[in-house]
C-alpha positions in Angstrom: -19.9 64.7 -24.8 -19.2 66.0 -21.3 -20.4 69.7 -21.1 -17.6 72.2 -21.2 -16.4 73.6 -17.8 -16.6 70.2 -16.1 -13.5 68.2 -15.4 -15.3 64.9 -14.7 -18.5 63.3 -16.2 -21.5 63.0 -13.9 -24.3 60.5 -13.5 -26.5 63.0 -15.4 -24.0 63.0 -18.3 -24.2 59.2 -18.6 -28.0 59.3 -18.4 -28.1 61.9 -21.2 -25.7 60.0 -23.4 -27.6 56.7 -22.9 -31.1 58.3 -23.2 -32.3 56.9 -19.8 -33.0 58.3 -16.4 -30.3 58.8 -13.7 -32.2 56.2 -11.7 -31.7 53.6 -14.5 -28.0 54.4 -14.6 -27.8 53.9 -10.9 -29.6 50.5 -11.1 -27.2 49.4 -13.9 -24.2 50.2 -11.7 -25.6 48.9 -8.4 -28.2 46.3 -9.2 -27.6 45.2 -12.9 -29.8 42.2 -12.6 -32.8 44.5 -12.3 -32.2 46.1 -15.7 -32.8 44.6 -19.2 -29.7 43.5 -21.0 -30.3 45.9 -23.9 -30.6 48.9 -21.5 -27.6 47.8 -19.5 -25.5 47.5 -22.6 -26.5 51.0 -23.7 -25.7 52.5 -20.3 -22.3 50.7 -20.0 -21.3 51.9 -23.5 -22.0 55.5 -22.3 -20.0 54.8 -19.1 -17.1 53.6 -21.2 -17.3 56.4 -23.7 -17.4 59.1 -21.1 -14.8 57.3 -18.8 -17.3 57.8 -16.0 -16.4 56.6 -12.5 -19.0 56.6 -9.7 -18.4 58.9 -6.7 -18.1 56.2 -4.1 -17.6 58.7 -1.3 -20.9 60.4 -2.0 -22.6 57.1 -2.5 -21.3 55.8 0.9 -22.5 58.9 2.7 -26.0 58.7 1.1 -26.4 55.0 1.7 -24.4 54.7 4.9 -22.6 51.9 3.2 -19.2 51.8 1.4 -19.6 48.6 -0.6 -16.3 47.3 0.9 -16.1 43.8 2.4 -13.2 42.6 4.4 -11.7 39.1 4.8 -9.1 38.4 7.5 -7.4 35.1 6.9 -4.6 33.4 8.9 -2.1 33.1 6.1 -1.6 33.8 2.4 1.1 31.2 2.1 -1.2 28.2 2.4 -3.4 27.0 -0.5 -6.1 25.9 1.9 -7.5 29.4 1.8 -6.8 30.4 -1.8 -9.8 28.7 -3.4 -12.3 29.8 -0.8 -11.2 33.5 -0.8 -11.1 33.6 -4.6 -14.7 32.3 -4.6 -15.7 34.8 -1.8 -14.3 37.7 -3.8 -15.9 36.6 -7.0 -19.3 36.4 -5.3 -19.0 40.0 -4.2 -17.5 41.3 -7.4 -20.7 40.1 -9.1 -22.6 42.3 -6.8 -20.3 45.3 -7.6 -18.7 45.2 -4.2 -15.0 45.6 -3.3 -13.1 43.0 -1.3 -10.1 43.7 1.0 -8.1 40.7 2.1 -5.5 40.7 4.9 -3.4 38.0 6.6 -2.9 37.8 10.4 -0.1 35.2 10.3 -2.0 33.2 12.9 -1.4 36.0 15.4 -4.5 36.8 17.5 -3.2 40.3 18.3 -2.5 41.0 14.6 -5.9 39.7 13.6 -7.6 42.0 16.2 -5.7 45.0 14.8 -6.6 44.1 11.2 -10.3 43.8 12.2 -10.3 47.2 13.8 -8.4 48.7 10.8 -10.8 47.3 8.3 -13.8 48.7 10.3 -12.0 52.1 10.4 -11.6 52.0 6.7 -15.3 51.5 6.2 -15.8 47.8 5.8 -19.5 47.0 5.7 -19.0 43.4 6.8 -16.2 40.9 7.6 -15.3 37.3 6.8 -13.4 35.7 9.7 -11.8 32.3 9.8 -12.8 30.1 12.7 -14.3 31.1 16.0 -11.3 31.5 18.2 -10.9 35.2 19.2 -11.4 37.3 22.3 -15.0 38.2 23.3 -14.1 42.0 23.1 -13.6 41.6 19.3 -17.1 40.4 18.8 -18.3 43.1 21.2 -16.5 45.7 19.1 -18.1 44.5 15.9 -21.5 44.2 17.5 -21.5 47.8 18.9 -20.6 49.1 15.4 -23.2 46.9 13.7 -20.7 45.2 11.5 -22.1 41.9 10.2 -19.6 39.0 10.3 -19.5 35.5 8.8 -17.3 32.8 10.2 -15.9 30.2 7.7 -14.0 27.0 7.9 -15.8 26.1 11.1 -19.3 25.9 12.7 -20.0 28.2 15.6 -21.7 27.0 18.8 -22.8 30.6 19.4 -26.4 30.6 18.1 -26.2 34.4 17.3 -23.1 33.9 15.0 -23.5 33.5 11.2 -21.3 30.9 9.6 -20.6 29.0 6.4 -18.4 26.1 7.5 -18.1 22.5 8.3 -17.6 20.3 11.4 -13.9 19.8 11.8 -14.2 17.4 14.7 -16.7 15.2 13.0 -14.7 15.1 9.8 -11.5 14.1 11.6 -13.4 11.5 13.6 -14.7 9.9 10.5 -11.3 9.7 8.8 -9.7 8.1 11.9 -12.6 5.7 12.3 -12.1 4.6 8.8 -8.4 3.9 9.5 -9.3 2.0 12.6 -11.8 -0.1 10.6 -8.8 -1.1 8.4 -6.9 -2.4 11.4 -4.9 0.6 12.7 -4.3 0.5 16.4 -1.3 2.8 17.0 -1.3 6.5 16.2 0.6 9.8 16.2 -0.7 13.2 15.3 1.0 16.3 13.7 -1.1 19.4 14.3 -1.1 23.1 14.1 -0.9 24.8 17.6 -4.3 24.1 19.2 -4.4 26.8 21.9 -5.5 29.6 19.4 -6.7 27.6 16.5 -10.1 26.1 16.9 -10.0 24.1 13.6 -6.8 22.4 14.6 -8.0 21.7 18.1 -11.3 20.1 16.8 -9.4 17.9 14.4 -7.2 16.5 17.2 -10.3 16.1 19.4 -12.1 14.2 16.6 -9.2 11.9 16.2 -9.1 11.2 19.9 -12.9 10.6 20.0 -12.6 8.0 17.2 -9.8 6.2 19.0 -11.7 6.2 22.3 -14.9 5.0 20.6 -13.0 2.0 19.3 -12.0 1.1 22.9 -8.4 2.2 22.4 -6.2 4.6 24.5 -6.4 8.1 23.0 -3.9 9.3 25.6 -1.3 7.1 24.1 -1.3 9.1 20.9 1.5 11.7 20.9 0.6 15.1 19.4 3.3 17.3 17.9 2.2 20.9 17.4 3.9 23.0 14.8 3.2 25.7 12.3 1.8 24.8 8.9 4.7 24.1 6.5 6.1 21.2 4.6 9.4 21.5 6.4 7.7 21.5 9.8 5.8 18.4 8.7 9.1 16.7 7.9 10.7 17.7 11.2 7.6 16.5 13.2 7.7 13.1 11.5 11.4 12.8 12.3 10.5 13.3 16.0 7.8 10.7 15.8 10.1 8.2 14.1 12.9 8.8 16.6 10.5 8.0 19.5 10.1 4.3 18.5 8.0 2.2 18.1 6.7 3.7 14.9 2.9 4.1 14.9 0.9 2.5 12.1 -0.8 5.8 11.3 0.3 9.4 11.4 -2.7 11.8 11.4 -1.8 15.2 10.0 -3.9 18.3 10.6 -3.7 19.4 7.0 -2.3 18.3 3.7 0.8 20.6 3.9 2.0 18.8 7.0 1.2 15.4 5.6 3.3 16.1 2.5 6.2 16.9 4.7 5.6 13.8 6.7 5.6 11.6 3.6 8.8 13.2 2.3 10.5 12.6 5.7 9.3 9.0 5.8 10.6 8.2 2.4 13.9 9.9 3.1 14.3 7.6 6.2 13.8 4.6 3.9 10.3 3.9 5.1 7.6 2.7 2.8 4.3 4.7 2.8 1.9 3.0 3.4 3.7 -0.3 3.8 5.6 0.8 7.0 3.4 3.7 8.0 0.2 5.2 6.7 -0.2 9.0 6.6 -3.4 11.1 6.3 -4.1 14.8 5.7 -7.0 17.2 5.8 -8.3 19.7 3.1 -7.7 17.9 -0.2 -5.6 20.6 -1.9 -3.7 20.0 -5.1 -0.6 18.8 -3.2 -2.6 15.8 -2.1 -2.7 14.4 -5.7 0.9 15.3 -6.8 2.7 13.8 -3.9 3.7 10.1 -4.2 2.0 8.2 -2.8 -1.1 10.3 -3.3 -2.6 11.4 0.0 -5.7 10.1 1.7 -7.4 13.1 3.1 -10.7 14.9 4.0 -12.2 16.9 1.1 -13.3 20.4 2.1 -15.6 22.2 -0.3 -13.5 25.4 -0.3 -15.0 27.1 -3.4 -18.6 26.4 -2.4 -17.8 27.7 1.1 -16.3 30.9 -0.2 -19.1 31.6 -2.6 -21.8 31.0 0.0 -19.8 33.1 2.6 -19.8 36.0 0.1 -23.5 35.7 -0.6 -24.3 35.4 3.1 -22.3 38.4 4.1 -23.8 40.5 1.4 -27.3 39.5 2.5 -26.5 40.4 6.1 -25.2 43.8 5.1 -28.3 44.4 3.0 -30.3 43.9 6.3 -31.3 40.3 5.8 -32.3 39.2 9.3 -29.6 37.0 10.8 -28.0 34.8 11.9 -27.5 32.7 8.7 -26.0 29.3 9.6 -24.9 27.0 6.8 -23.1 23.7 7.5 -21.4 22.0 4.6 -20.5 18.4 4.3 -17.0 16.9 3.9 -16.0 13.5 2.6 -13.0 11.2 2.9 -10.9 10.8 -0.3 -9.0 7.5 -0.1 -5.8 7.4 -2.0 -2.6 5.4 -1.7 -1.1 6.8 1.6 -3.5 4.8 3.7 -3.6 1.0 3.8 -4.1 -1.9 6.1 -1.2 -2.0 8.6 1.4 -4.7 8.8 0.5 -7.5 11.2 1.6 -6.6 14.8 1.6 -2.8 14.2 
């Protein structure tokens, strides 16, 4: 029982109830893997019985850490980040850390403000998506000794930690595969490339594949639009209106590609008979659309988990940078086929 005169149970109360030292209670709460299962169960029973809650404010002051990790993502409306962020959060929850997630709506100014706010709120480390941001943001984080991990991309900055993949190489492989099937005319639907390094690299990868095949990459129109199914529809309508129709429409992600397929079918076109369409990411939409979408599979869950583990290690003073490049693979489904003769 909690001694009379106290409103809240203390670490000492839990230790007394469990018959262990306060140091053992602390290890159970902060580093449970270092305590035997039997002892851990006894301590957690005492915690539950007493309704004990750690004093995180005192712990943060003592350790100069809050146990809070931030993630700033471009959007919460797109499933491309859902799997990875869930895995990121799970990896940190297993280490008794707290995760804060915020969305910048693809706005660089809003992202910068969210980064500053999370640091002000005591975030020990931050997960950021992609490498495209102003140098002063990285300087701000460096001066405050806030570890960061970039995900969904590989950083050319050798001092930057990342857990990501090569967007340019993945896009190049996909388009090279289409070229090997006979495709010679192309159009591209992409997110805005000026502030989105992932989108920019995917377009560059497509152009590199086309150039490597001895074709004219400059002849490929690129329509830039925000990620949404409706925007994918509208972009395809623009491509179809500017005849002749290309044999392949390369989409910067699966959401845009689904919109493109819907627009093509609404216009009476057969996919892939009249036009092939590809995506990027391999989210669930890729398998439920008809025809099923040929795309690039990104290991979102593995990336999120490794990003959480990596950021935690950096905050725990593991010497950085930690740089992990993950592989991607082409998933061939029904939306890509050999083009009609003459396309």
